[in-house]
Wavefront OBJ file of the C-alpha trace (Angstrom):
o trace
v 119.693 110.201 111.225
v 117.138 111.623 108.551
v 113.738 110.411 108.378
v 112.823 107.785 105.666
v 109.568 109.867 104.910
v 110.000 113.188 103.316
v 107.150 115.721 104.293
v 104.561 115.662 101.387
v 102.072 117.794 100.696
v 98.639 117.523 101.356
v 96.605 116.003 98.064
v 96.021 113.068 96.372
v 98.543 110.939 94.844
v 97.460 108.858 91.626
v 98.808 105.032 91.155
v 97.997 103.694 88.037
v 97.974 99.970 87.977
v 99.066 98.727 83.987
v 99.599 95.344 82.538
v 102.395 94.657 80.665
v 101.769 91.028 79.049
v 102.304 87.714 80.279
v 106.472 88.236 80.531
v 106.399 90.942 82.326
v 103.219 90.935 84.299
v 101.432 93.810 85.843
v 102.906 97.173 87.649
v 101.809 99.955 89.482
v 103.262 103.148 88.056
v 102.922 106.216 91.026
v 102.327 110.038 89.240
v 104.641 112.413 91.298
v 102.166 114.282 92.928
v 103.952 117.245 92.897
v 102.928 117.355 89.470
v 99.470 115.654 89.265
v 96.293 116.152 89.737
v 93.491 114.511 88.555
v 93.319 116.440 85.345
v 97.127 116.106 84.514
v 96.515 111.902 85.095
v 93.533 112.731 82.572
v 95.833 114.425 80.106
v 98.487 111.751 80.678
v 95.677 109.477 79.439
v 95.068 111.080 76.391
v 98.763 111.355 75.489
v 99.233 107.752 75.663
v 101.828 107.078 78.345
v 100.200 104.126 80.127
v 100.257 101.063 78.431
v 97.116 99.285 79.220
v 96.015 100.563 82.253
v 93.570 98.646 83.726
v 92.948 100.525 87.273
v 93.411 103.996 89.070
v 94.146 104.783 92.527
v 93.606 107.473 94.180
v 95.096 107.955 97.491
v 93.859 111.658 99.289
v 95.709 111.485 102.404
v 93.563 114.422 104.031
v 90.278 111.774 103.905
v 91.834 108.635 104.690
v 94.535 107.383 107.308
v 98.728 107.449 106.150
v 100.562 104.557 107.446
v 103.775 104.991 105.467
v 105.457 106.766 108.754
v 104.298 103.882 110.983
v 106.272 100.963 108.622
v 108.977 103.138 108.088
v 109.305 103.579 112.324
v 109.019 99.544 111.694
v 111.396 99.461 109.435
v 114.312 101.783 111.380
v 112.871 99.872 114.433
v 114.324 96.343 112.719
v 117.222 97.985 111.198
v 118.462 99.015 114.701
v 117.635 95.596 116.070
v 120.394 94.099 113.328
v 122.802 97.024 114.095
l 1 2 3 4 5 6 7 8 9 10 11 12 13 14 15 16 17 18 19 20 21 22 23 24 25 26 27 28 29 30 31 32 33 34 35 36 37 38 39 40 41 42 43 44 45 46 47 48 49 50 51 52 53 54 55 56 57 58 59 60 61 62 63 64 65 66 67 68 69 70 71 72 73 74 75 76 77 78 79 80 81 82 83
C-alpha cells in the first residue's frame, strides 16, 4: 500500500490565513513548498494573490517537530480497523 505521506524536501512551508468575510469565513492557503520561499511569498503578496491576509505561518521542519507521519499512521491504523 502506498504511503499517505509523500517525502517532502526539507524547507520552510508557508500557510497564509485569509479572511473572506462573514459568509465564507477564514481559510488557510498553503503555498506550494516546491516553488515557494520567503521571497516568493512576499512577491505573491505584492501581486495581490492573497485576499485579506491576516496571518502567515512558517513551518520549518528542520527546526521543529513534524507530526505528519504520526497522524497518518493513526489514520491508517483506524482505517484498517474498519476493514
